[in-house]
N, C-alpha and C positions, 0 to 999 in steps of 0.2 A: 504493500500500500504506500502511495506517495506521501512524503513527509508533509505534515500540516504546516501551513505558512506561518512564519515567525510573527508577522504583524497581527495575525488573528490570535495567536497564543498570547501576545502582549495585552491585547484588549481583554481577553478572559482573565488574565492575571490581575489587571487593573480593577476589574469588577470584584474579584475575590478580595483584594486588598481593601476595597471600600466596603466590604461586608455586604455587597449588593449582588452577588452572583445568583442568578435564577436557576432553580432546579425544578424538575417536574415533580409534583406532589404524588404521593402514593395514596391509594384508596384507603379509607379508614371507616371505623364504626362510631366515630365521635358524633356528638350532637351537632347538627348542621346549623352553623351561623356563617357559612362561607359561600355556599352556592347561590346562583341567581335563579334557582328553581322556586320562585316566590309562592306559587300556588300548589306545588307538588306534582305538577303535570308530568315531569320527566320520569317519575317513578310510578305513575298511575297505571295499574293493571287494567282498569276499565278502558282508558284511552287506547292502550296497546291492543286489547281484545276487540274493541269496537272498530279500530282501524283494520284489523285483519278480517273481521266479519264484513265490513263494507266492501273490501276488495273481492271477497268470495261472492257476496251477493250480487255484485255488479260484473262478475266475471272479468276482473282486471288482473293482469299479470303483476305479481309483486315487484319483480325487477324488469324494467322495460326501457329505461332511458339509456341509450347507447351513443348519444351524440348531442350536439348543440340543439337547442329548441328551434333553431332556424333550419335544421336538417331533419333529424329523426327523433329528437327528444321531446317534442311538444305533444304529449299524449293528452287525451280529452280531460283528464282530471285537472290539468292546469286551468282551463277555462272555467270549470265548475268552481274551483277553489278561489280563483281570482275574483270571480263574480261575487262569491259569498263574502270575501274580505272587503271588497269595495262597498257592498251594501252595509256590512257591519260597521264600517268606518265612515259611512255617509260621504263617499268619494266617488267621482266619476269612474275611475278605474284603479286597478291595482296590478302591479307587475312583480312577480316573484323572482327573487335572486337566490343564489345558493347560500348566502350568509349575509349578515349585516355589514361585514367588511366589504364584500363584493358589491353590495348595494351602494354604499357610500363612495367607494372608489369609482364605480361605474358612473354614478350620478355626477360627481364633482369634476371628474376628468373629462366628461363629454359635454355637459351642459354649459359650463363656463367657457366663454369665448375670449379671444385675444383682447378685445376692447372692454371686457367686463371687469368689474371689481367685486371681490368677495370679502366680506367683513365677518370674522368669526370670533366667537368667544375664546379667550386665551386657554380655557380648560376643555375645549372640545376634544373628542376622542381621536386617537391616532388615525383611525380609518378616514375620518373627515380630513385631517391634515394631509394624509398621504394622497387622497384624491385631489385636493387643492394643488399640491405640489406637481401633480401630473398634468394639470390643466395649463392653458396658455394665459390665464388671467392674472391680474395683479391681486395680491391679497394683503390684508392688514388685520391684525388681531386687536380686539378691544378688551378692556379690563373686565374681569369676570362679573357678569350681571350688572355692569355699570353702563346704563343707557345714556347718561350724560356724556361719557367718554365716546360712546358709539355715535351719538349725534354730532359731536365735534368732528369725528373722522368722516362722517357722511358729508357734512358741509364742505370739508376740505377736498373730498374726492369727487363729488357729484358734478357731472357735466351732462349736457344733452346727448353726448356721443356714446355714452356707456350705459350698460345695465348694471345695477347695483344689487347684489345678492347678500342677504344676511343669514347666517346659520348659527344655530345654538341647539342645545339639548333641552328637552322638557324636564328631564331628571338627569343630573350629571353622575356619571358612573363612579367617580372617585369620592365625591362629597355627598351625593344624595340630595343636594339642594335643587331648587327650581327657580327659573327666572320669572319675572312678572310678564307673562305672555300677552296679557291684554295691553299693557303699556308698550310692549314690543310691536304688536300689531298696529297700534296707533302711530308709532314712529315710522313704520314701513309705509303706511298709507300717506302720511304727511310728505314723505320724500319719494314716493312711488318706487319702493324697493321690493324685491322678491324675497319672501320669507321661507326658509327651509328649516324644518324641525326634526331632529332625531329623537324618536320616542322609544328607544330600545328598553329603557328601564321604567317606562310609564305604562307599557302594555301589561294588562293583568293586574295593575295596582290602582290606577285612578279611574273613576267612573263607576256607575252602578254595575256595569258588565265588564269592567276592566278594559274599556275601550281606549284609555289613554288620557293624558292631561288636556290635550287640545280639544278633543270632543267634550270632555267634562266641562271645559270652560265655554263651549259652544262657539268656537271661533275657527272651526275646520274650513269654512269657506273663505277665510282670509289668508290661508297659508298656501303657498305655491306648491310645496311638496312636503310630505311626511314620510320618514323612513321608519318602518315598524320591523323590529328584529324579533324573531321567534325563539331564539335560544335562551331567553330569560324567562319571562312570565309564562310562555307557552311550552317551554321545556322540549323544543324540537328544533331541527335544522331549518335554516332559511330566513328570509326577510322579504319584505315587500315595499315598493315605493308607491305611495298614493298620490294621485294628482289628476290632471285633465287627460282627455283622450289624446290631445296633441303631445303632451309630455310622454305618455306611454309609447306612442308611435316613434317619437324622437329617440327614446332610450333603446327601443328594439333595433333601431338603425345605427346608433352611434356608441352605445355603452359597451366597451370592449369586454368588461367582466361579465356581461350578459351574453354577448355574441360568441366569444371564443372559449366556451366552457361546456362541459357535459351537463345536460339538464338533470334535475333531481329525479330519482326513481318514483314510480307511482306510489310506492309505499310511503316514501317521505312526504309527498304532496298530500296523500290521504291523511297522514298524521297531522299535518297542518290544518286540514279541513275539520277533522274531528276535534282537535284542540280548540279551534274557534267555536265550534258548536257547543263545546263544554263551557266556554266563557258565558254563553247565553243562558246556561242552565245551572251553573255552579256558583250561584250568588252566595251560598253559605261559606265557601272557601275564600271568596273575595272579601266578605265581611269579616271573617276570622283574621285575615291578614291585616285589614284596617284596624281591628281591635288590638292586635299585637303591636302595631306601630304606635298606637296611642298609649298602650300600657308601657312600652319601652321608654317612651318620652317621659311618662309620669315617674317611672322608677329612677331614671337617671337624674331627674330633678330632686326627688326625695333623698337620694343617696349623695347629693352634692357633686355629681359627676357632670352636670350640664355644661359648665364652662369649658370643659375640654372637648366637647362634641361640636361638630359643625351643625348648624341649624338645619333640620331636615324633617319633613313630614312624609318621606317616602320609605321604602323598604331597606334603603341603604343608610346606615348610621355609622359615622366615622369619629373616632376619638383620636385627636392629634397628640402624638407622643414623639417629640423630636429625637432624632438619632436612630440610625439603622440598628445599632447594637441593642439599644434599650427596648425598642419596639419589638424586635425579634425575640428578646428575652421574655417579655411579658406574654407575647403570643405563644411561646413554647410552654409557659407555665399554665396558661388557659387550656392548651391542648393536653398537657399532662393530667389535667383535672377533668378531661372528658369533653371539652368544648372546642369545636373546630372553628376557630377565629383566625383569620389570616392577617399578617402584617404586610402593609404596603410600603415599600422602601423607595428611597431615592436611588436611581434617577427616574423611576416611574412617576414619582411626585417630586416637587422641588425639595432640595435639601432644607431641613428644618420643618418640613410639612409631613414627615413620616406619620403613619397612622395605623390604628387597628380598624379594620373594616368589618362591621357586623351586618350581615344580610339576614333580614327577617323573613319568616315564611308563615303560611297559614297553619302549618303543622307544628310549629314551635309552641310549647306550653308556657303559660305565665310563670310557672315554677322554674322552668329552664331559663327564662329571661331574667328573673330575679336573681337566680343563683350565679349566672355568668357576670352580671353587673356587680353583685356583691363581691365576687372573686376579684374582678378588675379593681375594685376600690381598695383591696388589701395591698395591691402592688403600686398604686399611684399616690396613696396617702401615707 
């Protein structure tokens, strides 16, 4: 085997010296405060069995996608599922991608043109930033959830010759906080900007049926595009971009991460469809998740932990504990006591902003929430 390049070895050694070397986690039987399976759909035997039954009842081959959707991979289930998703989210259309990363890279790399400007929140996900880097547009970041800063940049950049796109997340993956989306919509209307919202961590969490924060606020018609990722609240592969018929047609023609990849198998698409159907019927799980979020916030207040947490009403709750070594130590102690809580290290987050990331689920008990927070307090006080 050829010798590994010295430059790459040095980069790995630097990560190790900074106590920031990533390693693949091993599966465990700890109490889950780490996964994004907010509603427990990923481990639902009912969804698994109903997906299989749906395929048998409709005489659909389980594995059938052997090419791009523009060649041989566009089986009938795609249209059925995309129509269901569009109706569920009150959108003209939906276009399924293989993952949230593929959706964001495909959208931003193809939609943004050379004379366009994209303004993005400084904490936007890496998939958004990668897509922007692949485009020919100019890009500027604005301070996190700071719309005064955003408006200043809009005024500086806006001309009649360019399209201005603004992108943010309805729930941020690292902090769990949310922007004032109504204020953002007003700003976009004032300056005639196109608004794009990533709803990866809002799907399954906000709204009576887990439809996401934008629909919950009733402003879906004011948004140019929404990216819904299924690997969190729905517990399955894939994502969809919601928007107009024109947008869907454009993406089918120009989004390279859609065009040049093998389509999802019928089984994967059927799982998406059944998971969405469950959202409409599983109000109990959604309500249990909301109750757990409220209980977690009450407990951290009563235990005096609130100041160290980022403000959040979502399923993601983060305690800032500066220093890779310290936050890794506390995470290891929580894991030794049976709780799967992960440390988020720099450079994933800025140095000094290292944190413990608690992900809440419908299947967590109040007893588990109280115990993990009580244990946390013993290490930080």
